Steps between C-alpha positions, in 0.01 A plus 500: 500500500310543166670430158316683236567480130308578188501228242337428175311168399697359210230473244163609627209386298435840325140392397380467863627851573384676173156345520414729796750787420739429790870469552656339818758589754688205659646539837694241707532544876663236713504258203125525446409622152186730483342630187293829505286602211548854370230682289507859368130521601556425867342733755777655709859508383584216247863531586438408854158331528273241312152385549356172620293471182831476303601201709166329420528563121871379484449198722205399289689550168799318624304194594317515161836514315614203707870488364814486723561876462145580598527264804809684612321836469206355686729384784647854532137649498398243762789591736433876452115452555587291823739774618236772424226293689736484814542873476134583444390347833728741706233776509250242622657342817184375654432228235815445298456129438137550385597764246819326374462415127353847409756717323492875546387673201781748460838346610844657447745302294664368823169347619423768768230764502520875533185524718223295645240555218755369250502167691126449449428231253303506163249224452569468123873456547435248793285292274742509209785402729305223662392357159874517396601305807236234435607478131874471581428225753280313248781513254720315746721791574600390844613837619547673836505872570784647714533833676860634491443717805746416779464797713472379864323819600218451245489136407243379241195317631588207263846446366392238244192321390407247226280619221221271623502650858528849362206452264280364788609797720435754232147355432417509878620857523300603187183341651552677829603844393395549152172307490397486859163355610228468237159351444395258225163339456391625843790346680770718660885410473785629689831366370657575838258266672417246220826495296367217277234711360 
């Protein structure tokens, strides 16, 4: 049975929010705190949806700020991103593990998607999020992401993951689905076949 309550983070670092013109909505489900960015410029309905780009901006700004309040916001963003990643693979049942780590571009504020096209990822957001994960890890923020979903009929692909494993998975997914195969200096690369390229 899901327990849902809306809570506020005690003292959010306003500078990381105002820098990009965002506010946040904090949601706790099954004792897992998730933070969703809200922007008046969001495509769709800003009272019910956000964009992956907002996650990338706020995650980056939280890591740059580096204080305890920003780390708390980052943890909530990390959990929400992880939850959205689990939900964005649902329309793609043939390769869920390979796609995991790419966040759909237009999630609802509960981490789900209204339709399949909303679950497609946006490369710029994926890159910002991956950079933020790398930076948070390099700061020594030994964090893990947790998905609050406990629905036995629709369990998440991953319940939790360390920031290091999530970063590697997101890089692999970006290489496989956003970059694909490419050529450089006359040599062809296919990340699915040569993941170390």
